[in-house]
C-alpha positions as CSV (number, residue, x, y, z in Angstrom):
1,M,107.3,90.2,105.9
2,N,110.9,90.4,106.1
3,P,113.4,92.6,108.2
4,L,114.7,95.4,106.1
5,P,118.4,95.3,105.6
6,R,120.6,98.3,106.0
7,R,121.8,98.2,102.4
8,D,118.0,98.3,101.3
9,F,117.0,100.9,103.8
10,L,119.7,103.1,102.6
11,A,118.8,102.4,98.7
12,T,115.3,103.2,99.5
13,A,116.2,106.4,101.3
14,T,118.2,107.5,98.4
15,L,115.7,107.0,95.9
16,A,113.2,108.9,98.2
17,A,115.7,111.8,98.6
18,A,116.0,111.7,94.9
19,A,112.4,112.1,94.3
20,L,112.0,115.0,96.8
21,A,114.8,116.8,95.1
22,A,113.0,116.4,91.9
23,A,110.0,118.1,93.3
24,P,109.8,121.8,93.4
25,A,110.4,123.3,97.0
26,L,107.5,125.9,96.8
27,G,107.2,126.1,100.5
28,Q,103.5,126.5,101.7
29,S,101.0,126.7,98.9
30,A,98.5,130.0,99.5
31,P,95.5,129.4,97.8
32,A,93.4,132.0,100.0
33,G,94.2,134.8,97.5
34,K,93.4,132.9,94.1
35,A,90.4,132.7,92.4
36,R,90.4,129.0,91.8
37,L,91.7,126.0,93.8
38,T,94.4,123.9,92.1
39,V,94.6,120.1,92.8
40,G,96.4,117.2,91.4
41,L,95.3,113.4,91.6
42,I,97.7,110.5,92.6
43,G,96.0,107.2,92.0
44,C,93.2,107.4,89.4
45,G,91.1,104.1,90.5
46,G,87.5,104.1,92.1
47,R,88.6,105.8,95.2
48,G,90.8,108.4,93.6
49,N,88.2,109.4,91.3
50,G,85.6,109.4,94.2
51,A,87.8,111.5,96.3
52,L,88.6,114.2,93.7
53,T,85.0,114.4,92.9
54,D,84.1,115.2,96.5
55,F,87.2,117.6,96.8
56,I,85.5,119.5,93.8
57,A,82.0,119.4,95.6
58,A,83.5,120.5,98.7
59,A,85.0,123.5,97.1
60,K,81.6,124.4,95.6
61,L,80.1,124.5,99.0
62,L,82.6,127.1,99.8
63,G,82.2,129.0,96.9
64,R,85.2,128.1,94.9
65,E,86.0,126.7,91.6
66,V,88.6,124.0,90.9
67,T,91.3,123.4,88.4
68,V,92.7,120.0,88.1
69,T,96.3,120.3,86.9
70,A,97.2,116.9,86.5
71,V,96.4,113.3,87.1
72,G,98.7,110.3,87.6
73,D,98.5,106.4,87.9
74,A,100.9,103.6,87.4
75,F,98.5,102.6,84.4
76,A,98.3,104.9,81.6
77,P,94.5,103.8,80.8
78,A,93.3,104.8,84.3
79,A,95.2,108.0,84.1
80,K,93.5,108.9,80.8
81,G,90.3,108.0,81.9
82,A,90.7,110.3,85.1
83,A,91.9,113.1,82.8
84,K,88.9,112.8,80.6
85,R,86.6,112.8,83.4
86,F,88.2,115.9,85.0
87,G,88.8,118.0,81.9
88,V,92.6,117.7,82.0
89,E,94.7,117.9,79.1
90,A,96.1,114.6,77.7
91,S,99.7,115.9,78.4
92,K,99.0,116.0,82.0
93,A,97.7,112.6,82.3
94,F,100.9,110.8,83.7
95,A,101.5,107.1,83.8
96,G,104.2,105.1,85.5
97,Y,105.5,104.7,89.1
98,D,107.1,108.1,89.1
99,A,103.8,109.8,87.8
100,Y,103.5,111.3,91.5
101,R,106.4,113.4,91.1
102,K,104.9,114.9,87.9
103,V,101.6,115.5,89.5
104,I,103.3,117.3,92.5
105,A,105.3,119.5,90.1
106,S,102.1,120.5,88.1
107,G,101.6,123.7,89.8
108,C,98.7,122.4,92.1
109,D,98.3,123.8,95.7
110,F,96.4,120.6,97.0
111,V,97.2,117.0,96.2
112,V,94.6,113.9,96.5
113,M,96.5,110.8,97.3
114,A,94.8,107.4,96.4
115,A,97.5,105.1,95.2
116,P,97.7,101.8,97.0
117,P,98.6,102.3,100.8
118,A,102.1,100.9,100.2
119,F,103.1,104.0,98.3
120,R,101.6,106.6,100.7
121,P,104.7,107.3,103.0
122,L,106.8,108.0,99.8
123,H,104.0,110.1,98.1
124,F,103.1,112.2,101.2
125,A,107.0,112.9,102.0
126,A,107.2,114.3,98.4
127,A,104.1,116.4,98.7
128,V,105.0,117.9,102.1
129,E,108.5,118.8,100.6
130,A,106.9,120.5,97.6
131,G,104.7,122.5,100.1
132,K,101.4,120.9,99.2
133,H,98.1,120.8,101.1
134,C,97.2,117.0,101.1
135,F,94.2,114.7,101.2
136,I,95.6,111.3,102.0
137,E,93.4,108.3,101.8
138,K,93.5,105.6,104.7
139,P,95.3,103.6,105.7
140,V,98.6,105.5,105.4
141,A,101.2,102.8,105.5
142,V,101.4,98.9,105.5
143,D,104.2,98.4,108.0
144,A,105.7,100.2,111.0
145,V,108.5,101.6,109.3
146,G,106.2,103.3,106.8
147,A,104.0,104.7,109.8
148,R,106.8,106.4,111.5
149,A,107.8,107.8,108.2
150,M,104.2,109.3,108.0
151,R,104.6,110.6,111.4
152,E,107.7,112.5,110.7
153,A,106.4,113.9,107.4
154,G,103.2,115.1,109.3
155,E,105.5,117.1,111.7
156,R,107.2,118.6,108.9
157,A,103.7,119.5,107.3
158,K,102.7,121.0,110.7
159,A,105.8,123.2,110.7
160,K,105.2,124.4,107.0
161,G,101.5,125.3,107.9
162,L,100.3,122.7,105.4
163,G,96.8,121.3,105.5
164,V,96.4,117.3,105.9
165,V,93.1,115.6,106.0
166,A,92.8,111.9,105.9
167,G,89.9,109.5,104.5
168,T,88.8,108.4,107.9
169,Q,85.3,109.9,107.2
170,R,83.7,109.0,110.4
171,R,85.5,111.9,112.1
172,H,83.5,114.1,109.9
173,Q,79.8,112.5,110.2
174,A,77.2,113.8,112.2
175,A,76.1,110.7,114.1
176,Y,79.8,109.7,115.0
177,L,80.4,113.4,116.2
178,I,77.1,113.4,118.2
179,N,77.8,110.2,120.1
180,K,81.4,111.2,120.6
181,A,80.1,114.4,122.2
182,R,77.5,112.3,124.2
183,I,80.3,109.8,125.6
184,D,82.6,112.7,126.5
185,A,79.7,114.2,128.5
186,G,79.3,111.0,130.5
187,A,76.2,109.6,128.7
188,I,77.5,105.9,129.4
189,G,80.1,106.8,131.8
190,D,83.8,105.5,131.4
191,I,84.2,103.3,128.6
192,R,85.1,99.7,129.7
193,G,85.2,97.7,126.5
194,G,83.6,97.3,123.2
195,T,83.4,95.6,119.8
196,L,84.4,96.4,116.5
197,H,83.0,94.7,113.1
198,W,83.7,94.9,109.6
199,N,82.4,91.5,108.4
200,S,81.8,91.5,104.7
201,T,82.9,90.3,101.3
202,V,86.3,90.2,99.4
203,P,85.8,93.7,97.2
204,W,87.4,91.9,94.2
205,I,89.8,89.3,93.0
206,K,92.3,89.8,90.0
207,R,94.6,87.2,88.5
208,R,98.0,87.7,86.7
209,N,97.9,88.1,82.9
210,P,100.1,86.0,80.8
211,G,103.6,88.1,80.4
212,E,102.5,90.7,83.0
213,S,105.4,92.0,85.3
214,A,105.5,91.3,88.9
215,A,105.2,95.0,89.5
216,D,102.3,95.4,87.5
217,Y,100.5,92.5,88.8
218,L,101.0,93.7,92.5
219,A,99.8,97.1,91.6
220,R,96.7,96.0,89.7
221,N,95.7,93.1,92.6
222,W,97.0,95.4,95.3
223,L,93.9,94.7,97.5
224,N,94.8,90.9,97.9
225,F,98.8,91.4,98.8
226,T,99.9,92.2,102.3
227,E,102.8,94.3,100.9
228,M,100.4,96.5,98.9
229,S,97.5,97.0,101.2
230,G,98.5,95.7,104.7
231,D,95.8,93.0,104.7
232,H,92.2,93.9,105.0
233,I,92.4,94.5,108.9
234,V,94.7,97.5,107.9
235,E,93.1,98.4,104.5
236,Q,89.3,98.3,105.6
237,H,88.9,97.6,109.4
238,V,91.3,100.7,110.2
239,H,87.9,102.6,110.1
240,N,86.6,100.9,113.0
241,L,90.0,101.0,114.8
242,D,90.1,104.5,114.3
243,V,86.5,105.1,116.0
244,A,87.8,103.2,118.9
245,I,91.1,105.2,119.4
246,W,89.0,108.5,118.7
247,F,86.1,107.6,121.2
248,L,88.7,106.4,123.9
249,G,91.3,109.1,123.3
250,R,94.4,106.9,123.3
251,P,95.9,104.2,121.3
252,P,96.1,100.3,122.3
253,V,98.7,99.4,124.6
254,S,99.1,95.7,123.0
255,A,97.2,93.2,120.7
256,V,96.6,89.4,120.7
257,G,95.0,88.1,117.7
258,Y,94.5,85.1,115.4
259,G,93.2,84.6,111.8
260,G,93.3,82.4,108.9
261,R,92.6,81.7,105.1
262,A,90.0,79.3,103.8
263,R,88.4,81.1,100.5
264,R,90.8,83.8,99.2
265,E,91.9,82.8,95.4
266,T,94.8,85.3,94.9
267,G,97.4,87.1,96.9
268,N,98.8,86.2,100.4
269,M,96.2,87.7,102.9
270,F,94.1,86.4,105.4
271,D,90.3,85.9,105.3
272,F,89.5,86.9,108.8
273,F,91.0,88.3,111.9
274,S,90.0,88.2,115.6
275,V,91.9,90.7,117.9
276,D,91.8,91.5,121.6
277,Y,93.0,95.2,121.7
278,D,94.4,96.0,125.4
279,F,93.8,99.8,125.5
280,G,95.1,99.7,129.3
281,G,93.3,100.6,132.6
282,G,91.4,97.0,132.1
283,V,89.7,98.2,129.0
284,H,89.7,95.6,126.4
285,I,88.2,95.9,122.6
286,H,87.5,93.0,120.8
287,S,88.2,93.6,116.9
288,Q,86.5,91.2,114.4
289,C,86.8,91.4,110.5
290,R,86.2,88.9,107.5
291,Q,85.9,89.1,104.0
292,I,83.9,85.8,103.0
293,S,80.9,85.8,100.9
294,G,77.8,84.0,102.2
295,T,78.5,84.8,105.9
296,W,76.9,87.3,108.4
297,S,77.7,90.8,107.7
298,R,78.2,93.8,110.1
299,V,80.1,96.9,109.9
300,G,80.0,99.1,113.0
301,E,81.2,99.6,116.6
302,L,79.6,99.2,120.2
303,F,81.0,100.4,123.3
304,T,80.1,99.6,126.8
305,G,80.4,102.0,129.5
306,A,80.0,102.0,133.3
307,S,76.5,103.1,133.1
308,G,75.5,102.3,129.4
309,E,76.4,101.5,126.0
310,A,76.8,103.3,122.7
311,F,76.8,102.2,118.9
312,G,79.6,104.2,117.1
313,A,76.9,106.1,114.9
314,G,73.5,104.6,116.5
315,K,71.7,104.4,119.7
316,V,72.8,105.4,123.0
317,T,71.7,103.9,126.1
318,G,72.4,105.4,129.4
319,R,72.2,108.9,131.0
320,K,70.6,111.6,128.8
321,V,72.7,114.5,128.2
322,D,72.4,117.3,125.9
323,V,75.0,118.2,123.2
324,P,75.0,120.8,120.5
325,E,74.6,119.8,116.7
326,P,77.7,119.7,114.8
327,R,78.0,122.6,112.3
328,L,78.7,120.8,109.0
329,E,78.4,122.0,105.4
330,S,77.5,118.7,104.0
331,E,75.6,115.5,105.2
332,N,78.0,113.6,103.1
333,P,81.1,112.8,105.3
334,Y,83.1,112.0,102.1
335,V,82.4,115.6,101.0
336,Q,82.7,117.2,104.7
337,E,86.2,115.9,105.2
338,H,87.5,117.8,102.2
339,V,85.4,120.8,103.2
340,A,87.4,120.7,106.6
341,L,90.6,120.7,104.7
342,I,89.9,123.6,102.3
343,K,88.1,125.7,104.8
344,G,91.0,125.3,107.3
345,V,93.3,126.1,104.7
346,L,91.6,129.1,103.4
347,A,91.0,130.5,106.9
348,G,94.7,130.2,107.7
349,N,94.1,127.5,110.3
350,P,95.0,124.2,108.2
351,P,94.2,121.0,110.0
352,N,96.5,118.1,110.2
353,E,95.1,114.6,110.9
354,T,98.2,112.9,109.9
355,R,99.0,111.6,113.7
356,A,95.4,110.6,114.0
357,V,95.1,108.3,111.0
358,T,98.8,106.9,111.4
359,D,97.9,105.7,115.1
360,S,94.9,103.9,113.6
361,T,97.0,102.4,111.0
362,L,99.5,101.4,113.6
363,A,96.8,99.8,115.6
364,A,95.7,97.7,112.6
365,I,99.3,96.6,111.7
366,M,99.8,95.7,115.2
367,G,96.8,93.4,115.2
368,R,97.9,92.0,111.7
369,L,101.4,91.1,113.1
370,S,100.0,89.3,116.1
371,A,97.7,87.1,114.0
372,Y,100.5,86.5,111.5
373,S,102.9,85.4,114.2
374,G,100.7,84.0,116.8
375,D,102.6,86.5,119.5
376,L,101.5,89.4,121.6
377,V,102.5,92.6,119.9
378,R,102.9,95.8,121.9
379,W,102.5,99.5,120.7
380,A,105.9,100.1,122.0
381,D,107.4,97.5,119.7
382,L,106.3,99.4,116.8
383,V,106.8,103.0,117.8
384,D,109.5,103.3,120.4
385,N,111.4,100.2,121.1
386,A,114.2,99.9,118.3
387,R,115.2,96.5,119.9
388,S,112.2,94.8,119.1
389,P,112.1,92.6,116.2
390,W,108.8,94.1,115.0
391,H,110.4,97.8,115.1
392,G,112.4,97.3,111.8
393,Q,110.2,94.9,110.1
394,A,109.2,96.3,106.5
395,C,107.2,94.9,103.8
396,S,109.0,93.9,100.7
397,P,108.8,95.0,97.8
398,A,108.7,98.7,99.0
399,A,107.3,101.6,97.2
400,A,110.9,102.7,96.0
401,D,111.6,99.2,94.5
402,F,108.8,100.0,91.9
403,E,110.6,103.1,90.7
404,K,113.7,101.3,90.5
405,G,112.3,98.4,88.6
406,E,113.5,95.7,91.3
407,V,110.2,94.2,92.2
408,R,109.8,90.4,93.2
409,L,106.3,89.0,93.4
410,P,105.8,87.6,97.0
411,E,104.6,84.0,97.7
412,E,101.0,83.7,97.1
413,K,100.2,81.9,100.4
414,P,99.4,83.3,103.7
415,P,101.4,83.2,106.8
416,V,101.0,80.1,109.1
417,P,101.9,80.9,112.9
418,G,102.9,78.3,115.4
419,K,103.6,74.6,115.2
420,A,101.4,71.6,114.7
């Protein structure tokens, strides 16, 4: 983690502007009058293939067929595999770190974005400039600089009437929607505190191949580098933090946390985090996440209120309240989130979830910065206070560096806060 020097910021901004200029300025896409929906895929890994499959399933529920205009990935085998899976001609399977621009220019109305999180601000800005409706996987940034860029692009998308839905699928899941409505109706009284858990295992570990470039190794092993994923508190635990912000209706004021590393074999991330989030008004939420095999596992949320308690998607103990069942087209939240995007766009009322997912990403980044440094980190430090050292701190390499070919491999060891 290093502050972004002005010359690097200007170089990054110049490259981003060039990428935007290369994309066709189509204005707002208007698929409502078309017989088929058109979509492009950026990022052809497991999540990208899954998200596009869910998009197609959602369109089918709404009586629409889908044409996949192009797919793109940093690596040719992944792009070719996705092209074969979704019936895309080989010439429209783009590879390389500029593949996103070619997908955006392929004539699609929708774009599904599932490249590593570090690339999201650059890819999203280019898609919005080109007038595309977007599905953006979570998280949407790895540092506060990128998160603020996402906020700004989200506002431009809103001004253009573009639909944006994020991969925070709990917001489209019946059990969560019902419990949110119950809490809003006073089932547990005012929320006074809670706990969040994502205690699980490391999803995968990859090692550097002989002769492999730093860029390719980072992109292939992105899950284990902070510069690419944001660390697992950002990449994974963001789901639980998103629920807390959603249920409370506001982001945290500050975070104090710690963490460490004992087992991880590659990359530079922590194995575990424990963070106290202060939401103001005396409300504290304890956040705990861990990626260590052979340990107690739990994924979920619990909120304590003045007169009861509620799990995020489970049992509610408190005052009985009647709330309406949510009207959903699919019981699968991964499909329903795409239904919300497509349905809103077709109805001329496009949703825009950019701000919500960006705030959840910022909260996760705030917790990581506190644990890495040992300091208390305030929300204002990341969002408003340009004099704060946290405000301009950016991960390096940045997304634009991959297109320039100027990628240096970060040291594969975690931060160590404090002194002995």
